[in-house]
C-alpha atoms as one frame of an Amber mdcrd trajectory, in Angstrom:
protein
   7.012 -11.720  -7.271   9.176  -8.941  -6.791  10.062  -9.115 -10.112   6.347
  -9.434 -11.161   5.602  -6.740  -9.038   8.082  -3.775 -10.930   6.680  -5.367
 -14.384   5.481  -2.070 -15.973   4.348  -1.761 -19.656   5.269   2.375 -20.847
   2.383   2.814 -22.360   0.321   2.658 -19.474   0.088   5.110 -16.575  -0.663
   2.326 -14.072   1.731  -0.341 -13.255  -0.612  -3.618 -13.191  -1.850  -2.703
 -16.985   0.119  -5.375 -18.426  -0.208  -6.760 -21.882   0.054 -10.200 -23.361
  -2.760 -11.558 -20.788  -6.722 -11.582 -20.950  -7.624  -7.913 -20.473  -6.202
  -4.437 -20.043  -6.166  -3.423 -16.711  -5.081  -7.062 -16.343  -6.863  -8.176
 -13.044  -5.686 -11.221 -12.975  -1.566 -10.745 -12.187  -0.494  -7.023 -11.591
  -3.898  -5.945  -9.857  -3.809  -8.578  -7.525  -0.186  -8.379  -6.696  -0.837
  -4.261  -6.067  -4.179  -4.903  -4.003  -2.535  -7.552  -1.904   0.474  -5.225
  -1.291  -1.699  -1.931  -0.073  -3.865  -4.457   2.168  -0.477  -5.623   3.727
  -0.051  -1.833   4.696  -3.007  -0.037   4.892  -6.493  -1.379   6.217  -9.853
   0.272   7.369 -12.932  -0.461   8.708 -14.443   2.711   7.894 -12.694   5.562
  10.317 -10.546   3.735  12.214  -7.122   3.224   9.650  -4.629   0.032  10.329
  -0.993   0.929   9.180   1.027  -2.120   8.637  -1.406  -4.951   9.635   0.091
  -8.080   7.555   3.628  -6.310   6.558   6.715  -8.133   7.679   8.591  -6.497
   9.966  11.989  -7.223   8.125  11.124  -5.320   4.916  11.660  -2.233   4.395
   8.799  -0.132   2.452   8.074   3.771   1.423   4.584   4.460   0.776   1.942
   6.624  -0.146  -1.821   5.234   0.036  -5.562   6.762  -0.130  -7.678   6.049
   2.508 -11.464   6.798   3.348 -12.614  10.011   4.533 -10.107  12.022   2.305
  -6.919  10.680   3.656  -3.543  10.054   2.643  -1.160   7.985   4.786   2.438
   8.157   3.948   4.961   6.046   5.833   8.626   4.286   5.911   9.722   1.411
   7.558  13.568   1.437   7.516  15.369  -2.110   9.385  11.760  -2.880  11.409
  11.163   0.710  12.652   8.710   2.959  11.427  10.605   6.114  10.660   7.754
   8.195   8.948   4.329   8.077   9.386   2.229  11.185   8.040  -1.311  11.718
   7.971  -3.131  14.188   5.945  -5.347  15.779   6.983  -3.497  15.569  10.806
  -6.785  15.885  12.275  -7.220  12.037  11.110  -4.115  11.104  12.623  -6.479
  10.193  15.944  -7.906   7.116  14.045  -4.105   5.753  12.748  -3.494   2.177
  14.963   0.235   1.383  14.075   0.077  -2.589  14.286   4.066  -3.360  13.602
   4.256  -4.230  17.495   1.088  -5.888  17.706
């Protein structure tokens, strides 16, 4: 799965726009992989943002994702520890729930 997620067609801006399948963007392969990974990293029920709700603790990751209400969530998980978590705008930080240890 990792090799497929890294697959990029240089002719397109977004990684999921692979060619050789049924359409562009290819919604059966790349988009599903990327959407799944994003949902493993960040979920929301509107206002509350759940960080790392389904991410395996032993997988290192660096991410920057857009969330509801013009919010950006950026984080780094290394060796099972959330080393960095930046929420922009800062006022939205109170709405973040770190699910890593739950």
